[in-house]
MARTORVO-310777 format. One record per residue (C-alpha): residue number from 1; residue in one letter; x, y, z; chain. Coordinates in nm, 2 decimals, always signed. Example, Ala and Ser with C-alpha at 12.3 -4.5 7.8 and 13.67 -1.06 7.14 Angstrom:
2
+------+------+--------+--------+--------+-------+
| resi | resn |      u |      v |      w | chain |
+------+------+--------+--------+--------+-------+
|    1 |    A |  +1.23 |  -0.45 |  +0.78 |     A |
|    2 |    S |  +1.37 |  -0.11 |  +0.71 |     A |
+------+------+--------+--------+--------+-------+
//
This chain:
97
+------+------+--------+--------+--------+-------+
| resi | resn |      u |      v |      w | chain |
+------+------+--------+--------+--------+-------+
|    1 |    M |  -1.74 |  +0.05 |  -2.01 |     A |
|    2 |    D |  -1.57 |  +0.05 |  -2.33 |     A |
|    3 |    G |  -1.29 |  -0.21 |  -2.35 |     A |
|    4 |    V |  -1.14 |  -0.60 |  -2.25 |     A |
|    5 |    P |  -0.91 |  -0.64 |  -1.95 |     A |
|    6 |    I |  -0.56 |  -0.65 |  -2.04 |     A |
|    7 |    Q |  -0.41 |  -0.97 |  -2.09 |     A |
|    8 |    G |  -0.03 |  -1.12 |  -2.07 |     A |
|    9 |    M |  +0.05 |  -0.81 |  -1.84 |     A |
|   10 |    S |  +0.29 |  -0.89 |  -1.55 |     A |
|   11 |    S |  +0.54 |  -0.68 |  -1.29 |     A |
|   12 |    D |  +0.87 |  -0.79 |  -1.18 |     A |
|   13 |    A |  +0.82 |  -0.65 |  -0.84 |     A |
|   14 |    E |  +0.67 |  -0.90 |  -0.58 |     A |
|   15 |    G |  +0.40 |  -0.80 |  -0.40 |     A |
|   16 |    V |  +0.31 |  -0.55 |  -0.66 |     A |
|   17 |    K |  -0.02 |  -0.62 |  -0.82 |     A |
|   18 |    L |  -0.17 |  -0.51 |  -1.23 |     A |
|   19 |    C |  -0.50 |  -0.50 |  -1.36 |     A |
|   20 |    G |  -0.63 |  -0.27 |  -1.65 |     A |
|   21 |    M |  -0.83 |  -0.24 |  -1.97 |     A |
|   22 |    V |  -0.75 |  -0.18 |  -2.34 |     A |
|   23 |    A |  -0.95 |  -0.05 |  -2.59 |     A |
|   24 |    D |  -0.85 |  +0.01 |  -2.96 |     A |
|   25 |    G |  -0.48 |  +0.04 |  -2.83 |     A |
|   26 |    E |  -0.54 |  +0.30 |  -2.55 |     A |
|   27 |    M |  -0.46 |  +0.11 |  -2.21 |     A |
|   28 |    A |  -0.55 |  +0.21 |  -1.83 |     A |
|   29 |    I |  -0.31 |  +0.05 |  -1.60 |     A |
|   30 |    L |  -0.39 |  +0.03 |  -1.22 |     A |
|   31 |    M |  -0.10 |  -0.06 |  -1.03 |     A |
|   32 |    S |  -0.11 |  -0.16 |  -0.67 |     A |
|   33 |    N |  +0.14 |  -0.18 |  -0.39 |     A |
|   34 |    Y |  -0.02 |  -0.29 |  -0.05 |     A |
|   35 |    Q |  +0.23 |  -0.57 |  +0.02 |     A |
|   36 |    G |  +0.52 |  -0.34 |  +0.12 |     A |
|   37 |    A |  +0.74 |  -0.30 |  -0.17 |     A |
|   38 |    A |  +1.00 |  -0.04 |  -0.06 |     A |
|   39 |    P |  +0.96 |  +0.32 |  -0.24 |     A |
|   40 |    G |  +1.20 |  +0.38 |  -0.47 |     A |
|   41 |    T |  +1.16 |  +0.00 |  -0.58 |     A |
|   42 |    K |  +1.16 |  +0.00 |  -1.02 |     A |
|   43 |    V |  +0.87 |  -0.19 |  -1.14 |     A |
|   44 |    R |  +0.93 |  -0.31 |  -1.48 |     A |
|   45 |    I |  +0.58 |  -0.36 |  -1.60 |     A |
|   46 |    T |  +0.52 |  -0.58 |  -1.93 |     A |
|   47 |    A |  +0.18 |  -0.54 |  -2.11 |     A |
|   48 |    P |  +0.11 |  -0.55 |  -2.48 |     A |
|   49 |    I |  +0.20 |  -0.20 |  -2.64 |     A |
|   50 |    A |  +0.05 |  -0.22 |  -2.98 |     A |
|   51 |    A |  +0.17 |  +0.13 |  -3.13 |     A |
|   52 |    A |  +0.42 |  +0.41 |  -3.03 |     A |
|   53 |    S |  +0.27 |  +0.58 |  -2.71 |     A |
|   54 |    E |  +0.28 |  +0.79 |  -2.44 |     A |
|   55 |    L |  +0.28 |  +0.68 |  -2.07 |     A |
|   56 |    W |  +0.11 |  +0.92 |  -1.83 |     A |
|   57 |    D |  +0.08 |  +0.88 |  -1.45 |     A |
|   58 |    L |  -0.29 |  +0.99 |  -1.37 |     A |
|   59 |    H |  -0.21 |  +1.08 |  -1.02 |     A |
|   60 |    S |  +0.08 |  +1.32 |  -1.09 |     A |
|   61 |    G |  -0.04 |  +1.41 |  -1.42 |     A |
|   62 |    E |  +0.29 |  +1.42 |  -1.53 |     A |
|   63 |    K |  +0.40 |  +1.23 |  -1.88 |     A |
|   64 |    I |  +0.67 |  +0.97 |  -1.81 |     A |
|   65 |    G |  +0.79 |  +0.91 |  -2.11 |     A |
|   66 |    D |  +0.72 |  +0.73 |  -2.47 |     A |
|   67 |    L |  +0.71 |  +0.36 |  -2.56 |     A |
|   68 |    N |  +0.74 |  +0.17 |  -2.87 |     A |
|   69 |    P |  +0.57 |  -0.21 |  -2.92 |     A |
|   70 |    G |  +0.79 |  -0.44 |  -2.72 |     A |
|   71 |    D |  +0.92 |  -0.20 |  -2.46 |     A |
|   72 |    T |  +0.88 |  -0.24 |  -2.11 |     A |
|   73 |    I |  +0.71 |  +0.04 |  -1.87 |     A |
|   74 |    V |  +0.93 |  +0.11 |  -1.61 |     A |
|   75 |    V |  +0.81 |  +0.33 |  -1.26 |     A |
|   76 |    T |  +0.96 |  +0.42 |  -0.98 |     A |
|   77 |    L |  +0.75 |  +0.30 |  -0.63 |     A |
|   78 |    D |  +0.68 |  +0.57 |  -0.38 |     A |
|   79 |    E |  +0.45 |  +0.63 |  -0.07 |     A |
|   80 |    I |  +0.12 |  +0.63 |  -0.24 |     A |
|   81 |    A |  +0.01 |  +0.27 |  -0.28 |     A |
|   82 |    A |  -0.16 |  +0.28 |  -0.64 |     A |
|   83 |    H |  -0.12 |  +0.43 |  -0.93 |     A |
|   84 |    M |  -0.32 |  +0.49 |  -1.25 |     A |
|   85 |    Y |  -0.13 |  +0.53 |  -1.57 |     A |
|   86 |    Y |  -0.24 |  +0.60 |  -1.93 |     A |
|   87 |    V |  -0.10 |  +0.43 |  -2.22 |     A |
|   88 |    G |  -0.18 |  +0.60 |  -2.56 |     A |
|   89 |    N |  -0.21 |  +0.89 |  -2.77 |     A |
|   90 |    K |  -0.55 |  +1.00 |  -2.79 |     A |
|   91 |    Y |  -0.60 |  +1.16 |  -2.45 |     A |
|   92 |    G |  -0.25 |  +1.24 |  -2.33 |     A |
|   93 |    A |  -0.36 |  +1.61 |  -2.37 |     A |
|   94 |    D |  -0.65 |  +1.55 |  -2.14 |     A |
|   95 |    V |  -0.45 |  +1.45 |  -1.84 |     A |
|   96 |    P |  -0.47 |  +1.70 |  -1.59 |     A |
|   97 |    R |  -0.20 |  +1.88 |  -1.48 |     A |
+------+------+--------+--------+--------+-------+
//
Protein backbone atom coordinates (compact mmCIF):
# COMPACT_ATOMS: atom_id res chain seq x y z
CA UNK A 1 0.00 0.00 0.00
CA UNK A 2 1.32 3.42 -0.91
CA UNK A 3 1.31 6.26 1.58
CA UNK A 4 1.84 6.79 5.26
CA UNK A 5 -0.54 7.15 8.22
CA UNK A 6 -2.03 10.64 8.56
CA UNK A 7 -0.47 12.45 11.51
CA UNK A 8 -2.20 15.19 13.50
CA UNK A 9 -5.78 14.21 12.65
CA UNK A 10 -8.49 14.70 15.29
CA UNK A 11 -12.25 14.88 15.79
CA UNK A 12 -14.29 17.09 18.12
CA UNK A 13 -16.91 14.36 18.73
CA UNK A 14 -16.42 12.09 21.72
CA UNK A 15 -16.27 8.44 20.70
CA UNK A 16 -15.69 9.13 17.00
CA UNK A 17 -12.42 7.56 15.89
CA UNK A 18 -10.31 8.46 12.87
CA UNK A 19 -7.50 6.82 10.95
CA UNK A 20 -6.19 7.35 7.47
CA UNK A 21 -3.43 7.28 4.93
CA UNK A 22 -1.89 10.04 2.82
CA UNK A 23 0.13 9.78 -0.40
CA UNK A 24 1.16 12.76 -2.51
CA UNK A 25 -1.42 14.96 -0.75
CA UNK A 26 -4.30 12.54 -1.48
CA UNK A 27 -5.96 11.25 1.71
CA UNK A 28 -8.23 8.36 2.61
CA UNK A 29 -9.90 8.93 6.00
CA UNK A 30 -11.90 6.30 7.87
CA UNK A 31 -14.28 7.70 10.48
CA UNK A 32 -15.92 5.25 12.86
CA UNK A 33 -18.72 5.85 15.32
CA UNK A 34 -19.11 2.68 17.37
CA UNK A 35 -19.54 4.52 20.69
CA UNK A 36 -23.05 5.74 19.90
CA UNK A 37 -22.77 9.41 18.95
CA UNK A 38 -26.25 10.33 17.74
CA UNK A 39 -27.15 10.48 14.03
CA UNK A 40 -27.35 14.11 12.97
CA UNK A 41 -24.32 15.08 15.07
CA UNK A 42 -21.97 17.37 13.14
CA UNK A 43 -18.37 16.24 13.45
CA UNK A 44 -15.44 18.56 12.84
CA UNK A 45 -12.30 16.80 11.65
CA UNK A 46 -8.91 18.44 11.70
CA UNK A 47 -6.58 16.98 9.09
CA UNK A 48 -3.41 18.28 7.38
CA UNK A 49 -4.94 19.43 4.08
CA UNK A 50 -1.97 20.43 1.93
CA UNK A 51 -3.72 21.91 -1.13
CA UNK A 52 -7.15 22.87 -2.45
CA UNK A 53 -9.00 19.53 -2.57
CA UNK A 54 -12.36 17.89 -3.07
CA UNK A 55 -14.03 15.95 -0.23
CA UNK A 56 -15.93 12.79 -1.21
CA UNK A 57 -17.97 10.34 0.89
CA UNK A 58 -16.97 6.97 -0.56
CA UNK A 59 -19.98 5.24 1.02
CA UNK A 60 -22.60 7.44 -0.65
CA UNK A 61 -20.50 8.38 -3.70
CA UNK A 62 -21.33 12.05 -3.11
CA UNK A 63 -19.01 15.00 -3.28
CA UNK A 64 -19.43 16.79 0.05
CA UNK A 65 -17.51 19.93 -0.79
CA UNK A 66 -14.27 21.68 -1.51
CA UNK A 67 -11.48 22.23 0.99
CA UNK A 68 -8.50 24.55 1.28
CA UNK A 69 -5.38 24.25 3.43
CA UNK A 70 -6.31 24.98 7.03
CA UNK A 71 -10.00 24.14 6.56
CA UNK A 72 -11.81 21.89 8.98
CA UNK A 73 -13.75 18.97 7.49
CA UNK A 74 -17.37 18.97 8.69
CA UNK A 75 -19.52 15.87 8.22
CA UNK A 76 -22.87 14.82 9.68
CA UNK A 77 -23.21 11.40 11.30
CA UNK A 78 -25.94 9.07 10.10
CA UNK A 79 -27.03 5.56 11.07
CA UNK A 80 -24.00 3.95 9.41
CA UNK A 81 -21.20 3.36 11.92
CA UNK A 82 -18.26 3.89 9.56
CA UNK A 83 -17.58 6.11 6.57
CA UNK A 84 -14.58 6.37 4.30
CA UNK A 85 -13.74 9.79 2.88
CA UNK A 86 -11.44 10.80 0.06
CA UNK A 87 -9.67 14.18 0.15
CA UNK A 88 -7.84 15.09 -3.04
CA UNK A 89 -8.13 15.89 -6.71
CA UNK A 90 -6.77 12.93 -8.66
CA UNK A 91 -9.51 10.36 -8.08
CA UNK A 92 -12.78 12.23 -7.48
CA UNK A 93 -14.02 11.36 -10.97
CA UNK A 94 -13.46 7.68 -10.15
CA UNK A 95 -15.75 7.66 -7.09
CA UNK A 96 -18.71 5.37 -7.93
CA UNK A 97 -22.05 7.13 -7.96
